[in-house]
C-alpha positions in Angstrom: 102.8 101.1 109.1 105.5 98.7 110.7 104.2 95.6 112.5 105.2 95.2 115.9 107.7 92.4 116.8 107.1 90.3 119.8 109.0 90.9 122.8 111.0 88.2 124.4 111.6 87.8 128.0 115.0 86.4 129.5 116.5 86.0 132.8 114.5 86.8 135.9 111.6 87.9 133.6 111.4 84.4 132.4 110.8 83.0 136.0 108.4 85.8 137.0 104.6 85.3 137.1 103.2 86.7 133.9 101.0 89.7 134.2 97.9 89.5 132.0 96.6 92.8 130.7 93.4 93.2 129.1 93.8 95.0 125.8 90.8 96.8 124.3 91.0 96.4 120.4 88.8 97.5 117.8 89.2 96.0 114.3 87.9 97.7 111.0 87.7 95.8 107.6 87.5 98.0 104.5 86.6 96.7 101.2 85.9 98.3 97.8 87.5 98.6 94.3 90.6 100.2 92.8 89.9 104.2 92.6 87.6 104.5 95.5 90.1 105.4 98.0 90.0 102.5 100.1 93.6 102.5 101.1 93.6 106.3 101.9 90.4 105.7 104.3 92.4 103.1 106.1 95.4 105.4 106.4 93.4 108.2 107.7 91.9 106.2 110.5 95.0 104.4 111.4 97.2 107.8 111.4 94.3 109.6 113.1 94.4 106.8 116.0 98.2 107.2 116.4 97.8 111.0 116.6 95.6 110.3 119.6 98.2 108.0 121.4 96.5 104.7 120.4 98.5 101.5 119.1 97.6 100.7 115.5 98.1 97.9 113.0 97.3 98.6 109.2 97.3 95.8 106.7 96.4 96.6 103.0 95.6 94.3 100.2 94.8 95.2 96.6 95.2 93.9 93.0 97.5 95.0 90.2 94.4 96.7 88.5 94.2 100.5 89.6 90.6 100.8 88.6 88.1 98.2 89.2 90.3 95.6 91.0 89.9 94.5 94.8 91.1 96.8 97.4 90.8 95.7 100.9 92.4 96.9 104.2 92.5 96.0 108.0 92.9 98.5 110.6 93.3 97.5 114.4 93.3 99.9 117.0 94.2 99.4 120.7 94.7 101.1 123.8 97.8 99.0 124.4 100.2 96.8 122.2 98.1 95.3 119.3 97.6 91.6 119.9 95.6 90.7 116.8 97.3 89.1 113.8 97.6 91.1 110.4 94.7 89.0 109.1 92.0 89.2 111.7 89.2 86.3 111.7 86.7 88.4 113.8 86.2 92.0 113.2 84.1 94.5 115.3 83.2 96.7 112.3 83.4 97.1 108.4 83.3 99.8 105.9 82.2 98.7 102.5 82.4 100.9 99.5 81.5 98.4 96.9 79.6 95.0 96.9 81.8 93.2 94.6 84.0 91.6 97.4 81.7 92.2 100.4 80.8 88.5 100.7 84.2 87.1 101.9 84.6 90.0 104.2 81.1 89.8 105.8 82.2 86.2 107.0 84.9 87.7 109.0 82.6 90.0 111.2 81.1 89.4 114.6 77.4 88.9 114.8 76.7 92.4 116.0 79.5 94.2 113.9 79.1 97.9 113.1 78.7 98.1 109.3 78.7 101.0 107.2 77.9 100.5 103.5 77.8 102.6 100.5 74.2 102.5 99.7 74.6 104.1 96.4 76.0 100.9 95.2 74.7 98.2 97.4 71.3 96.9 95.5 70.5 94.0 98.1 70.1 94.7 101.7 72.9 93.6 104.1 71.3 91.2 106.7 73.0 92.2 109.9 71.7 93.9 113.1 73.8 97.0 112.9 74.0 98.1 109.3 74.3 101.9 108.5 73.5 102.9 104.9 75.4 105.9 103.6 74.9 107.2 100.0 78.5 108.0 99.8 79.0 108.0 96.0 75.6 110.0 95.6 76.7 112.7 98.1 80.5 112.9 96.8 79.2 113.1 93.2 76.0 115.1 93.4 76.3 117.2 96.4 80.0 117.9 96.5 80.8 117.5 92.9 83.9 115.3 93.8 83.4 111.8 92.8 87.1 111.0 94.2 85.7 111.8 97.6 83.6 108.7 98.1 85.9 107.2 100.6 86.2 110.3 102.9 82.3 110.8 102.9 82.0 107.1 104.2 84.9 107.6 106.6 83.3 110.6 108.0 80.1 108.8 108.5 82.1 105.8 110.2 83.9 108.2 112.5 80.7 110.1 113.6 79.0 106.8 114.5 81.9 105.1 116.2 84.0 107.9 117.6 87.0 105.3 116.9 88.8 108.4 116.3 87.9 112.2 116.4 86.9 114.0 113.3 89.5 116.6 113.8 92.2 113.9 114.2 90.9 112.3 111.0 91.3 115.8 109.1 94.8 116.1 110.4 95.7 112.6 109.5 94.2 113.0 105.9 96.3 116.0 105.3 99.4 114.0 106.5 98.4 111.1 104.6 98.1 113.0 101.1 101.4 112.9 98.9 102.7 116.2 98.0 101.2 116.0 94.3 97.8 115.7 95.8 97.9 118.2 98.6 95.4 120.4 96.6 92.7 117.9 97.5 92.9 118.4 101.1 90.2 121.0 101.6 87.8 119.1 99.4 88.5 115.9 101.5 88.0 117.7 104.7 84.6 119.0 103.4 83.8 115.4 102.6 84.7 114.1 106.0 82.3 116.5 107.4 79.5 115.8 105.0 79.7 112.0 105.7 79.6 112.9 109.5 76.3 114.8 108.9 74.7 111.8 107.3 74.4 109.7 110.4 73.2 109.9 114.2 76.5 110.8 116.0 77.7 108.3 118.6 75.1 105.8 117.6 77.8 102.9 117.7 80.5 104.1 120.0 83.8 102.0 119.9 85.4 102.8 123.2 82.3 102.8 125.3 81.3 99.3 124.4 84.8 98.1 124.6 85.1 99.4 128.1 81.9 97.4 128.9 83.5 94.3 127.8 86.6 94.6 129.9 87.0 92.2 132.7 86.4 93.5 136.1 
């Protein structure tokens, strides 16, 4: 998704007193390895937020190895113009599908960040106060019979927990995000989103409710 260019004031606008607007932003860091669907998960959440009328920044990073290399992404969702830089230093939440590159990403989270981990692959506990363990690989493989749906299971759980976007918007965004040659996977991905949502306590870590509480009076 295109990055937003900074606006430049000229003429009378330069002499006018600036108006400070509090922008509510929620940052999501995603990490995993190639082949897990990290970039698709990021696109689904980012596109869903735009469908709901919010401003979004999406920044993906992945290595040259299709399977097994690092795959990270950053999504920033805001109720106004996004102010965060492409590489955020403090994030509100994380979605970790694999522990291999978790260490560097965890250092960029705020102390009480909302963290969803793929507990099927994390052997060591994550020592943070708001960690939600979701057996995404196990559910995708054993219950859904679809090993490629790991990211959609985890994404469904994250959405149910935070309501950063709605599940309906995420489903529509997923369908839009799939290239033509993968459209046959849309129904299975939608089932994976719903399965993931059913693995957690809904609304346990609401994004926008807590954001409103942080806004200046």
